[in-house]
C-alpha positions, 0 to 999 in steps of 0.5 A, a space after each residue: 254192728 256191736 253184739 255182746 254174749 250176755 245172759 237174758 233176762 227175759 228169756 231164761 229157764 235157770 240162769 238165761 244162758 242159752 236165751 243169751 246164746 241164741 239171742 246172740 247166735 240170732 237162732 231160737 232158745 227152744 233149739 240151743 237148750 235141747 243142744 246143750 240138753 243132747 250136751 249134758 246127757 250124750 257128752 258130759 261135758 255139758 253140766 260142766 260148760 252151762 255152769 262155767 258160762 252162766 257165771 262168767 257171761 255176764 247178766 243183760 241189764 235191765 234196761 236195754 244196751 246198758 249205756 245211754 245216747 251219751 255213752 256213759 251208764 244208764 242207771 234207770 233214772 235218767 242220770 238222776 240220783 237219790 239225791 236230786 230227785 229228793 227221793 232217799 
């Protein structure tokens, strides 16, 4: 299985960190948000950890896996760029 930690584009409140972590571990994002809030208010390091994660965890791509079936980058245009279709 090819699991990668990514910030979520769809399950996000701020930067998508909690949604991405929840997706990675296969748990409800509300539980991750509650745990993170507890870490922020009681541990103090939760805020810094969230900021660091928001900066270093890559964003989940809009089109799914980020690669097409042949392993090349999927830019959402099925391999066709602006000059291939005549649109600019």
